[in-house]
C-alpha positions in Angstrom: -21.6 -5.7 15.8 -20.0 -9.1 15.2 -16.4 -9.6 14.2 -17.6 -10.3 10.6 -19.3 -7.0 10.5 -16.3 -5.1 11.9 -14.1 -6.8 9.2 -16.7 -5.8 6.5 -16.3 -2.1 7.6 -12.6 -2.3 7.0 -12.7 -4.4 3.8 -15.3 -1.9 2.3 -12.5 0.6 1.8 -10.4 -1.8 -0.2 -13.3 -2.9 -2.3 -13.9 0.6 -3.3 -10.2 1.2 -4.1 -10.3 -2.0 -6.1 -13.1 -0.8 -8.3 -12.1 2.8 -8.9 -8.2 2.7 -8.8 -7.7 1.7 -12.4 -10.1 4.3 -14.2 -8.8 7.1 -11.7 -5.1 6.2 -12.5 -5.7 6.6 -16.2 -6.9 10.0 -15.4 -3.8 10.6 -13.3 -1.4 9.4 -16.2 -3.2 11.5 -18.9 -4.3 14.6 -17.0 -2.4 15.7 -13.8 -0.8 14.1 -11.0 -1.0 16.8 -8.4 -4.7 17.9 -9.2 -5.8 14.3 -9.0 -4.0 13.6 -5.8 -5.4 16.8 -4.3 -9.0 16.0 -5.2 -8.6 12.4 -4.0 -7.3 13.5 -0.6 -10.1 16.0 -0.2 -12.7 13.5 -1.0 -11.5 10.7 1.3 -11.2 13.2 4.1 -14.8 14.5 3.6 -15.9 10.8 3.5 -14.1 10.1 6.8 -15.7 13.0 8.4 -19.2 11.8 7.1 -18.7 8.5 9.1 -19.2 10.5 12.4 -22.7 11.4 11.4 -23.9 7.9 10.4 -26.9 6.3 12.2 -26.9 2.7 11.1 -24.4 0.0 9.9 -25.6 0.5 6.2 -24.8 4.2 6.4 -21.5 3.6 8.0 -20.7 1.0 5.4 -21.6 3.5 2.6 -19.3 6.2 4.1 -16.4 3.9 4.4 -16.9 2.9 0.8 -16.6 6.7 -0.2 -13.2 6.7 1.6 -11.9 4.1 -0.7 -13.0 6.1 -3.8 -11.0 9.0 -2.4 -8.0 6.8 -1.8 -8.1 5.2 -5.3 -5.8 7.7 -7.0 -3.4 8.7 -4.3 -0.9 5.8 -4.4 -0.7 5.6 -8.2 -0.2 9.3 -8.7 2.3 9.7 -5.8 4.3 6.9 -6.9 4.5 8.1 -10.4 5.5 11.6 -9.5 8.4 10.1 -7.2 9.6 7.8 -9.9 9.8 10.7 -12.2 11.7 12.9 -9.8 14.5 10.5 -8.9 16.9 8.2 -10.8 16.0 4.5 -11.1 18.9 3.4 -9.0 17.5 5.4 -6.0 13.9 4.6 -6.7 13.4 2.0 -3.9 15.1 4.1 -1.4 13.0 7.2 -1.9 9.8 5.1 -2.3 10.8 3.5 1.0 10.9 6.9 2.7 7.5 7.8 1.2 5.9 4.5 2.0 6.8 4.9 5.7 3.9 7.3 5.8 1.6 4.2 5.6 2.7 2.5 8.8 3.2 5.8 10.5 -0.3 6.9 9.7 -1.7 3.4 10.6 0.1 3.4 14.1 -1.1 7.1 14.7 -4.6 6.1 13.7 -4.6 3.0 15.9 -3.3 4.9 18.9 -5.2 8.2 18.6 -8.4 6.4 17.4 -8.4 4.3 20.6 -7.7 7.4 23.0 -10.3 9.5 21.2 -13.0 6.8 21.1 -12.4 6.0 24.8 -12.8 9.6 25.9 -15.2 11.1 23.4 -16.8 8.4 21.5 -16.1 6.7 18.2 -17.8 9.5 16.2 -15.2 12.1 17.2 -12.5 9.6 16.2 -13.7 9.8 12.6 -14.3 13.5 12.7 -11.0 14.6 14.1 -8.8 12.7 11.8 -10.5 14.1 8.7 -9.3 17.6 9.3 -5.6 17.3 8.6 -6.3 15.6 5.3 -8.4 18.4 4.2 -5.7 21.0 4.8 -3.0 18.8 3.0 -5.2 18.3 0.1 -5.5 22.0 -0.6 -1.8 22.6 -0.2 -1.1 19.8 -2.8 -2.5 22.0 -5.6 0.9 23.9 -5.4 3.3 20.9 -5.7 5.7 20.5 -8.7 4.4 18.0 -11.3 5.8 16.6 -14.6 4.3 17.0 -18.0 2.1 14.2 -19.2 4.3 11.7 -21.1 3.2 10.8 -24.6 2.4 7.2 -25.1 4.8 6.3 -28.0 6.9 3.4 -28.7 10.0 2.6 -30.9 9.3 1.3 -34.3 11.3 0.2 -37.5 11.2 2.4 -40.7 11.4 6.2 -41.3 9.1 6.9 -38.3 11.2 5.7 -35.2 8.5 6.6 -32.8 4.7 5.7 -33.2 1.7 6.1 -31.0 0.8 3.1 -28.9 -2.5 1.3 -29.4 -4.9 -0.3 -27.0 -3.2 -3.7 -27.6 0.2 -2.1 -26.7 -1.2 -0.8 -23.4 -2.5 -4.2 -22.4 0.8 -5.7 -23.4 2.6 -3.5 -21.0 1.0 -5.1 -18.0 0.5 -8.7 -19.2 3.9 -9.4 -20.9 6.4 -8.7 -18.1 6.3 -11.8 -15.9 8.2 -10.1 -13.2 5.4 -7.7 -12.8 2.7 -10.4 -12.6 4.6 -12.4 -9.9 5.5 -9.1 -8.1 1.8 -8.0 -7.9 0.7 -11.4 -6.6 3.4 -11.4 -4.0 2.4 -7.9 -2.9 -1.2 -9.0 -2.5 -0.2 -12.0 -0.4 1.8 -9.7 1.9 -1.0 -7.1 2.2 -3.5 -9.9 3.0 -1.5 -10.4 6.1 -0.5 -6.6 7.0 -4.2 -5.4 6.7 -5.4 -8.4 8.8 -2.8 -7.7 11.5 -3.5 -4.0 11.5 -7.1 -4.6 11.8 -7.1 -7.3 14.5 -4.0 -6.9 16.7 -5.6 -4.4 19.0 -8.7 -6.8 19.4 -6.1 -9.6 19.9 -4.3 -7.9 22.8 -7.6 -6.8 24.4 -9.1 -10.3 24.5 -6.0 -12.3 25.3 -4.6 -9.8 28.0 -7.7 -8.1 29.2 -6.5 -4.5 28.1 -8.7 -1.6 27.4 -8.9 -0.5 23.7 -6.6 2.5 24.5 -3.9 0.3 25.8 -4.4 -2.6 23.3 -4.4 0.1 20.6 -1.1 1.5 21.8 0.4 -1.9 22.0 -0.6 -2.9 18.6 0.3 0.7 17.3 3.7 0.2 18.4 4.2 -2.8 16.3 2.9 -1.2 13.2 4.8 1.9 14.0 8.0 0.0 13.6 7.2 -0.5 9.9 8.2 3.2 9.7 11.8 1.8 10.1 11.1 -1.2 7.9 10.1 0.7 4.8 13.1 3.0 4.5 15.5 0.3 5.6 14.1 -2.1 3.1 14.4 0.4 0.3 17.9 1.4 1.2 19.1 -2.3 1.4 17.4 -3.4 -1.8 19.0 -0.5 -3.7 22.4 -1.2 -2.1 22.2 -5.0 -3.2 21.0 -3.9 -6.6 24.3 -2.2 -7.3 25.8 -5.7 -7.5 22.8 -7.7 -8.6 20.1 -6.1 -10.7 17.4 -8.6 -9.7 18.0 -7.9 -6.0 14.9 -5.6 -6.3 12.9 -8.9 -6.2 15.2 -11.1 -4.3 15.3 -8.8 -1.3 11.5 -8.7 -0.7 11.6 -12.6 -1.1 14.0 -12.8 1.8 12.2 -10.4 4.0 8.7 -12.0 3.3 10.0 -15.4 4.3 11.7 -13.9 7.4 8.3 -12.3 8.3 6.5 -15.7 8.0 9.0 -17.3 10.4 8.8 -14.5 12.9 4.9 -14.2 13.2 4.4 -18.0 13.0 6.8 -18.2 16.0 5.2 -15.4 17.9 1.6 -16.6 17.5 2.2 -20.4 18.0 5.2 -20.9 20.2 5.6 -17.7 22.3 3.5 -15.9 24.9 3.8 -12.9 27.2 7.0 -10.6 26.8 8.6 -13.0 24.4 5.8 -13.0 22.1 5.7 -9.2 22.0 9.2 -8.8 21.3 8.8 -11.1 18.3 5.8 -9.0 17.1 8.0 -6.0 17.3 10.8 -7.5 15.2 8.1 -8.6 12.8 6.8 -5.0 12.6 10.1 -4.0 11.1 10.3 -6.9 8.6 6.7 -6.9 7.4 7.2 -3.5 5.7 10.6 -4.1 4.3 9.2 -5.6 1.0 7.1 -2.5 0.0 9.6 -0.1 -1.6 11.4 -2.7 -3.8 8.1 -4.1 -4.8 6.6 -0.8 -5.6 9.7 0.1 -7.6 9.3 -2.9 -9.7 5.9 -1.6 -10.8 7.6 1.4 -12.2 10.7 -0.2 -13.6 9.2 -2.5 -16.0 6.5 -0.5 -17.8 6.4 2.6 -20.1 7.1 5.9 -18.3 3.6 7.2 -19.3 1.8 4.3 -17.7 3.4 4.3 -14.3 0.4 5.4 -12.3 -1.7 2.9 -14.2 1.0 0.2 -13.4 0.7 1.0 -9.7 -3.1 1.0 -9.9 -3.0 -2.4 -11.4 -0.9 -3.5 -8.4 -3.3 -1.8 -6.1 -6.3 -3.5 -7.7 -4.6 -7.0 -7.3 -3.4 -6.4 -3.8 -7.0 -5.2 -2.7 -8.8 -8.0 -4.8 -6.8 -10.7 -3.3 -5.3 -9.2 -0.2 -6.8 -6.2 1.7 -10.4 -6.9 0.9 -10.1 -10.5 2.2 -7.6 -10.4 4.9 -9.8 -8.7 7.6 -12.9 -10.6 6.9 -10.9 -13.9 6.5 -9.8 -13.5 10.2 -13.2 -12.2 11.3 -14.9 -15.3 9.9 -12.3 -17.8 11.3 -12.4 -16.0 14.7 -16.2 -16.4 15.0 -15.8 -20.1 14.4 -12.3 -21.0 15.8 -11.2 -18.0 18.0 -9.0 -15.0 17.2 -5.7 -16.6 18.1 -6.2 -19.7 15.8 -7.4 -17.3 12.9 -4.2 -15.1 13.3 -2.0 -18.1 13.2 -3.0 -18.8 9.5 -1.6 -15.5 8.4 2.3 -16.4 8.2 1.5 -18.9 5.4 0.5 -16.1 3.2 3.9 -14.3 3.6 5.6 -17.4 2.9 3.7 -17.7 -0.4 4.6 -14.1 -1.1 8.3 -15.0 -0.8 7.9 -17.8 -3.4 6.2 -15.2 -5.9 9.0 -12.8 -5.5 11.6 -15.5 -6.0 10.0 -16.8 -9.2 9.6 -13.3 -10.6 13.2 -12.3 -10.1 14.2 -14.7 -12.9 12.3 -12.5 -15.3 13.3 -9.0 -14.0 16.3 -8.3 -16.1 14.7 -9.3 -19.3 11.6 -7.2 -18.6 13.5 -4.0 -17.6 15.7 -4.3 -20.9 12.5 -4.0 -22.8 11.1 -0.7 -21.3 10.9 2.2 -23.6 13.5 5.0 -22.8 11.8 8.4 -22.7 12.9 11.7 -21.0 10.7 13.2 -18.5 10.0 17.0 -18.7 8.7 19.0 -15.6 6.3 21.9 -15.5 7.6 25.3 -14.7 7.2 26.2 -11.1 4.3 28.3 -9.9 5.0 31.9 -9.4 6.3 32.5 -5.9 7.8 29.0 -5.8 6.2 25.6 -5.5 6.5 23.1 -2.7 
């Protein structure tokens, strides 16, 4: 396959998430978080396993699309559950710990995928990684969940609370300017992270003549350091927020700009060991924006629409970021070479920094306008939930 086709197989997942995330998240908000997440995890695991049995590019593309359908409800549901379980002032820190699973899984996937593919073939790589997801999906049916939040708002007159209408729903996601700029910034950063995650193994293989196993391990180490970046970013942003409320948007602005400088320097100015050290540092900074940015999607909307808010973020980040990043690099690589293609990426993280900075000026106003509603939790399952 060409680099463009390889990019299409990666982007197919994100296009599918883009299409199904919003309708699935509405189901999550109005039905059940734990049941939705469990069903989604089971579906994407089965679709991953199905990739091992495909016999053509078209079949593999279809199976990859099904993976995205399964993933569509996981991040919105998980984010909403965590936001309900922990107080607002600790939200970014806890979301940082949870979001560390993304680079951790990505790094393990790159490393194990390369090893399994080299030894047993690429089909086994798809088949083996599908098994853990199926097990965890079944366990998730027993996780503690909160009761579905009524969609009501404050009103004047004898009835202080009234039911929200469709116009009110739309207003929740179009009125807060901090949310709009936050989502655009997230998309710009994800454009870069997805492209790097997809192409760094190939980059090391081509520039250093490494096998895919060694190239995957080298790239995996960079993405694995994001396991440190996400929790660290959540903790630091919450720490700063104690003194300055809009730090939840200023912090990702700073780390996004820092990431742009690091990766531009690594790709354009450095070579050999110095370049790899810069990549490793960038692996930490590139994920630091995530927890604070995700927390913003929960901070400035109605508590009964948190999963939908995150899904809107997912739609935007995949529409403008994940679905375009890998194929953008693939197309440029076919024409200009992979090194030149990757050197364009830091400009997108710099753009993300600008979006975060602009959004920070509206954050205080938007969070003050949020409806205050208490969250009730379901009774634990007999014998104890997880």
